[in-house]
ZAMARGU-4260 file (C-alpha; in steps of 0.2 Angstrom, whole numbers, plus 5000, padded with zeros to 4 digits):
<rodrens>
0) 4777/4499/5649 | 4772/4500/5667 | 4784/4500/5682 | 4780/4500/5700 | 4790/4505/5715
5) 4786/4506/5734 | 4790/4522/5743 | 4793/4524/5761 | 4782/4539/5766 | 4789/4541/5784
10) 4796/4559/5780 | 4782/4564/5769 | 4771/4570/5783 | 4783/4583/5789 | 4789/4587/5771
15) 4772/4591/5765 | 4770/4605/5778 | 4751/4604/5779 | 4749/4602/5760 | 4740/4587/5753
20) 4749/4571/5748 | 4743/4575/5730 | 4751/4592/5730 | 4767/4585/5737 | 4768/4572/5723
25) 4764/4586/5710 | 4778/4596/5717 | 4791/4582/5717 | 4785/4575/5700 | 4787/4592/5692
30) 4805/4593/5698 | 4809/4575/5693 | 4802/4579/5675 | 4815/4592/5673 | 4829/4579/5676
35) 4820/4566/5665 | 4812/4577/5651 | 4807/4562/5640 | 4793/4559/5652 | 4787/4576/5648
40) 4787/4573/5629 | 4775/4569/5615 | 4775/4562/5598 | 4773/4574/5583 | 4773/4567/5566
45) 4783/4552/5573 | 4796/4563/5580 | 4799/4565/5599 | 4796/4582/5605 | 4801/4587/5622
50) 4790/4600/5630 | 4796/4616/5638 | 4782/4618/5650 | 4778/4606/5664 | 4759/4606/5666
55) 4753/4592/5677 | 4736/4586/5676 | 4728/4579/5692 | 4714/4567/5689 | 4698/4572/5699
60) 4683/4561/5702 | 4668/4572/5698 | 4649/4568/5698 | 4649/4566/5679 | 4665/4556/5679
65) 4684/4559/5678 | 4691/4576/5673 | 4709/4581/5673 | 4712/4599/5678 | 4730/4605/5675
70) 4742/4614/5686 | 4752/4624/5674 | 4771/4627/5675 | 4771/4616/5691 | 4790/4615/5692
75) 4790/4634/5695 | 4777/4634/5709 | 4780/4632/5728 | 4772/4617/5737 | 4759/4629/5745
80) 4754/4637/5729 | 4752/4620/5721 | 4741/4614/5736 | 4730/4629/5735 | 4728/4628/5716
85) 4724/4609/5717 | 4711/4613/5730 | 4703/4627/5719 | 4703/4616/5703 | 4696/4601/5713
90) 4682/4611/5720 | 4678/4619/5703 | 4679/4602/5695 | 4666/4595/5707 | 4654/4609/5705
95) 4656/4609/5686 | 4664/4626/5685 | 4680/4622/5676 | 4685/4631/5660 | 4692/4624/5644
100) 4709/4633/5649 | 4708/4623/5666 | 4709/4606/5657 | 4720/4611/5643 | 4739/4609/5639
105) 4743/4595/5651 | 4760/4587/5648 | 4760/4574/5661 | 4746/4567/5673 | 4745/4560/5691
110) 4730/4549/5696 | 4729/4546/5714 | 4717/4533/5720 | 4725/4531/5737 | 4710/4540/5746
115) 4699/4526/5739 | 4709/4512/5747 | 4717/4506/5731 | 4734/4500/5734 | 4741/4499/5716
120) 4734/4501/5699 | 4740/4505/5681 | 4733/4521/5674 | 4730/4524/5656 | 4741/4537/5647
125) 4732/4553/5643 | 4736/4556/5624 | 4746/4565/5618 | 4756/4564/5634 | 4771/4551/5635
130) 4767/4545/5653 | 4756/4545/5668 | 4759/4541/5687 | 4747/4531/5697 | 4747/4533/5716
135) 4741/4520/5728 | 4736/4521/5746 | 4748/4524/5760 | 4747/4508/5771 | 4757/4504/5786
140) 4767/4488/5782 | 4781/4478/5790 | 4797/4482/5780 | 4815/4477/5783 | 4827/4491/5787
145) 4845/4488/5793 | 4840/4469/5796 | 4826/4474/5807 | 4807/4473/5804 | 4799/4489/5807
150) 4782/4496/5802 | 4782/4510/5790 | 4769/4520/5780 | 4772/4513/5762 | 4764/4518/5745
155) 4765/4511/5728 | 4767/4522/5713 | 4766/4515/5695 | 4772/4524/5680 | 4764/4519/5663
160) 4774/4526/5648 | 4773/4526/5629 | 4786/4514/5624 | 4788/4523/5607 | 4795/4538/5617
165) 4803/4529/5633 | 4812/4514/5638 | 4811/4505/5655 | 4828/4512/5661 | 4822/4530/5659
170) 4806/4527/5668 | 4814/4517/5682 | 4827/4531/5684 | 4812/4544/5685 | 4803/4533/5698
175) 4819/4532/5708 | 4820/4551/5708 | 4802/4553/5714 | 4805/4540/5727 | 4820/4548/5734
180) 4812/4565/5734
</rodrens>
């Protein structure tokens, strides 16, 4: 299944305190995964196994193609620590200096194509993970708030999930938690 919601990013500029939007999303998603652990699960011998660690892979476009370094135990790190780690992993991914450890043990993936001007997309789940979150561009759009048309920076996020593990209501609740945060 794949579900999309639109997120008002008006408060994100101050919330991210200088960190990248990707770092903010890793921070927020890691905490939402604690509330919705089925999105941080896998199938083992046709049984659902909820994973203890929250290790978020961040898809990086490198010269040789896409690679997914992992922010390990992301739910236990500060926003600034996540931002610094993503910057380091991205730099090493693009220079071909990642280790096997850097790309191992992911439990959930975020793919952000917003910087390429992509408004919305469906990412393919990274096996053996249960779900992946696709992040679109932040675009100023007219929206209706309190019966008034206002311009807001809006972003679409799409969660693709393995229907053998997750149902639409759980994924929708997870997306609402990410949106609210």
